[in-house]
C-alpha positions in Angstrom: 104.8 92.5 124.4 103.9 95.9 123.0 102.7 96.1 119.4 103.6 99.0 117.1 100.9 100.9 115.2 100.7 100.4 111.5 102.4 103.6 110.6 105.4 102.9 112.9 105.7 99.5 111.4 105.6 100.6 107.8 108.0 103.6 108.3 110.5 101.9 110.5 114.1 102.0 109.4 116.0 98.8 108.8 119.7 99.6 108.8 120.0 102.8 106.8 117.2 101.9 104.4 113.7 103.2 105.1 110.8 101.1 104.0 108.2 102.9 101.9 104.6 101.8 101.2 103.3 101.0 97.7 101.3 104.3 97.7 104.5 106.2 98.4 106.4 104.2 95.8 103.8 105.0 93.2 104.0 108.7 94.1 107.8 108.8 93.8 107.5 106.9 90.5 105.2 109.6 89.2 107.5 112.3 90.2 110.4 110.6 88.4 108.6 110.8 85.1 109.9 114.3 84.5 113.5 113.5 85.6 116.4 112.9 83.3 119.0 110.3 84.3 121.9 112.0 85.9 124.2 109.0 86.0 125.0 106.2 83.5 126.4 102.9 84.4 128.4 101.4 81.6 130.8 98.5 80.9 132.8 99.1 84.1 129.6 98.5 86.0 129.2 99.9 89.5 132.5 101.3 90.7 133.3 102.8 94.1 133.7 106.2 92.4 130.2 105.9 90.9 128.7 105.0 94.2 130.4 107.9 95.9 129.1 110.3 93.2 125.6 109.1 93.5 125.8 109.5 97.3 127.0 113.1 96.9 124.2 113.8 94.5 121.7 113.0 97.3 123.0 116.1 99.1 121.3 118.2 96.3 118.2 116.1 95.5 116.1 113.4 97.0 115.0 111.6 93.9 117.6 110.3 91.3 117.3 108.4 88.1 120.2 106.3 86.9 120.5 104.8 83.5 122.1 101.4 82.8 123.7 101.3 79.3 123.4 98.4 76.9 127.1 97.5 77.3 126.7 96.8 81.0 126.0 93.1 81.6 124.7 93.4 85.1 121.0 93.2 86.0 119.6 96.8 86.6 117.5 95.5 89.6 120.6 94.1 91.3 122.6 97.3 90.6 119.8 99.3 92.1 119.7 97.2 95.2 123.5 97.5 95.6 123.4 101.3 95.2 120.5 101.6 97.7 122.4 99.5 100.2 125.7 101.4 99.8 124.1 104.9 99.9 121.4 104.3 102.5 118.7 105.1 99.8 115.6 103.3 98.8 115.2 101.8 95.4 111.8 103.0 94.2 111.7 100.8 91.1 113.5 99.8 87.9 111.8 100.5 84.6 113.7 98.7 81.8 117.3 99.9 82.2 116.4 102.9 84.4 116.8 102.8 88.2 114.9 105.3 90.4 116.3 106.0 93.9 115.0 108.0 96.8 116.8 109.2 99.9 115.1 111.6 102.3 117.0 114.7 103.2 117.2 114.8 107.0 117.8 118.5 107.3 115.6 120.0 104.6 113.2 117.5 103.0 111.7 118.7 99.7 109.4 115.7 98.9 106.4 115.1 101.2 105.4 111.5 100.9 101.7 110.6 101.2 100.7 108.4 104.1 
């Protein structure tokens, strides 16, 4: 049986979702401090139209912040995991009612993740 090196193991893709290390997660979280939330999830929760709009936004940017409004009764972490699964992105973290998502642009990556 052949063993993978550490880098290959950490960066392997599972389904459409790429795993990221804690160092990469911290770097993306620091980049997101300057971002404004471009989507708001409200009382209607996560609709297919919202998921499609978020997926389209990944064509212009790699890092997105989503805000969950007070009138949404769903857990922000669960919403973030659903969005990540449906769009092929990685949920970087949730901070309160903010969700930070990352999806690497395959053609023209703008963010270089640390190793």
